[in-house]
N, C-alpha and C positions, 0 to 999 in steps of 0.2 A: 388082964388084958383086957384093955379099952376098947369099945366098940369101933371107933375111928383108926386103929391102930389095925384091927381085923379088915376093916372097908378098904385101909389104904393100899392094900396088898391083891387088893381083887383084880382080875385082869377084865372082867365087864363090869358093869353097873346099873345104876338105876335111869329110869329118864328123866330127861328134863322138858319139859312141854308146858307151853306158855301158850295161850293166844290173845290176841290184840288186836286192837281194830283202829287201821287210819284211814279217820274221813270215812268214803265208801270203801274203802278198800280195805277186805279181811285178810289176815296173815296167821297162820302158824309157825311162830319160828322154833324152831325146835328147841348147855350147861355152855435150904438150900441145895447144895451139892449132893447132901449124903441120902441114900437108901435107906428104908425103911427096914425095921425085921420082916422075916417074912413067917408067916404062921398061916394054918393051915385052919379054913374056916369058911363058912358058907354064906357069904353077904347076902343081902335079902332086899325083895323088892316091895315096897307098899303102895299102899292105894294111893297115897298121896302124893308120889313121885315116880307114877310108872306108868302113864297115857301113853307113853310112847311103844308097848308091848301089843302084839296083836291079840284080840280077844282069845284066839284059840289058848293062850298061857291063861285062861280063866280055870278053864276045866282041864288040857291035855297039855299043859307044857313041853312033856318028853315028844310030844307027838309034833309041835311047832319047831322047838329046838334043839332035838335028838336029845339021848338020854346022858351024853356027856353033859353037856349045859345045863340042863334040866337037873343033874344031878349036881351040881355045883352050886346052885341060887334057892334061896326061899322065897319064891313067888307066890303072895301073896296080893292076889287082884283078882277084886270082885267084880261080877256084874255090876254095869252102871258107873263103871269109874273108866271106862276104855275113851277114847279120847272123842268120839261122836257123841256119848253119853255126855261128856264135861261139856262140850260147843251147844247141846240141846238143851240144858239148864241153864244156859247165859243166852235164852234164843239166837242161836245161831245153827242156821242150817249147813251140816257138814258139806251138803252137794253143791253149795255157793259159796264154799271157799275157793278164794282164786288163787290164794300163791302157799306153798309150803316152803317153809326156809330146814332144810337139814341140816346139821351140825356135821354130822357126819352117818355111817351107816352101818353102826352094831342094832344089832336087833333092838335093842330097848329103846332106841332112838329112832327108827323107821319103820317098825312094826305098823305104826298105827296109821301110815301113809295108805292103806289100803280102804280106810274108811273114811278117807277124805278125795274122793275118786275124779274130782272135774277138775284141782287146783294142779295147778304148775309147781315142779318142784324144784327149787332154787338151791344147787349144790354149786359148790368148787369143783370147777373141770376134773382137778389130780382126784380129788375124792371117787367123782363117778368113773376114772380111767381106772383106778386101782379095785374099785367095784368091778367093771367089767372085764379084767383079768384074771381068769380061773384062778391061778395059781397064788398072784396078791390076792383075791377075795377070801380063797380058803385058808390062807395066812394068818389073814387077819379077823377070822371069822365073820365073814360078812354070806349073806345069803341073799341070792339076786331075787327073791320070790318076797323079799321083805322091800325092795325098793325098785326094781327094775319091772313094774305095773303096766306103761305105758302111758303114765304122766308126760303132759308138756315138758319138757325139759329148757332151764335158763341158766347154763353153767357159764361159771364166773372166773376169773382168775385174780386173784388177790383181792382187796378192798374194793369193795362194792355199795355205793350207794342205791338204795334199791328202790326209793321215789325220788332220787334226784334233790331232796331238798334237807338231808341230813338228820331228817326224823328215826332212819332205819337203817345202820350201815353193818354189813359183814365184815367181819374182821378175819382174816386168818391166823391161824392160832395151830400150825400144824407141829404133829410130834405126836400126840396121842395116836392118831392116824395120818395117813398121807396128806390128807386135804381135809383135815378137821377146821371148822371154822365157828368162831365166835358172835355173837351179835350187839352190837351199839346200838340203846334207844334213846332220843331224846324225851324223855318226859314231861308233866308240869313240873315236878319236883326234883328234875334233874335229870343227869345221864346216867344210867343202868347199862352194864355190859353183863348178858348172859354168858357165864365162861361155858356150858355147856362141861364135856369132860378135858378142856385145857387146864381146868383147876377144880378137884375134888372137892375139896374141902377148903375152909380158911388155913388152917396149917399147913396145906400144901402149897400155899401164897408166900404165908410167911417162914416155913421153914425149907422149902424146896424139897420136899418129902413127896418124889414121885412113886405112882404105880411100881409094881413089878415088871408088867409087860406094857412096854410101849412102842410105837413104831420107829422112834427116832428122839432120844432121852435127853439131846444138844438141842434140837427143835423147839421140845418140849419146855426145856428151860429157860428157853429165848421166849417163846411164848410166854411164860409166866414174869419175864420180864417187864413184856410190853403190857400184862393186865395189872402189874403192879406201878408202873407210868401212867396209865389212863386212873388209878383208884387215886394216887399222888394229885392227879389233875384234879378230882374231887368226884368221879363217875364212882358208884356203887358196885362191886362186883358180887353177880350171883352166882354161888358156888354151887358145881353140879351136881354134886350128892352129899352134901355136907345136912344130914338130918337135922342138927338142934338150929341151923340158919333159915333151914325151909320152915321150922318150927314159927319163925319171927316173920313169915311172908303172908300178906292177905292173900284170900284163896278169893277168885271169883265168883261171883260178880264183883268182891271189894276191888277197889283202884288200888295201886302201887302209890304212895304218896312219898 
């Protein structure tokens, strides 16, 4: 059994956290039709892709996530790998980050928000509303203590040009969750799309193999079609949880060329 087959069927997933600087403004952007086989496995979180976790997961994952979730995942998340430490390692003060863009509200994507205390949180309005509805939040595994922390909010509806110049654009890629969004970046070397959980693996895009649990399968397939169209137009897709892919990505402070 291959590792990506095990991970493809996981309900929750690893974190996609990148930090970029846009002029004097700093942001931290929060990753066919057949279904994969189901296997019982414990997908893991590694230091390379787990900065979205809350630091409590380093020493007491069951206390932070609950025994059920902690039992489902192997969490290898060492001190010094939390998002605040990663920012400090590239001379960025977490207290001075002024904008956090969250793809969605699963614990591995928003647990680090607590370490960026003064930022405005930018998220799709429908994701926020899902997180604020107790029944919906429970159904999707959301925990408000990960994201309802008193940050100023910037709720958006659909595609959103963050700075008004096309350099950072939120793309609605619903399906994995009610209001999931990806992020399109215009870099010197061309366009990059941070897919987050709209597309776990390269094979998710190539074969349309969806995870076992998604909010809306048809919406997720539509989002994959959109990502594929962007790729055909020349954008590079950064797959949310593809370990082989992330081995090829330069790590900060090295730029993405």
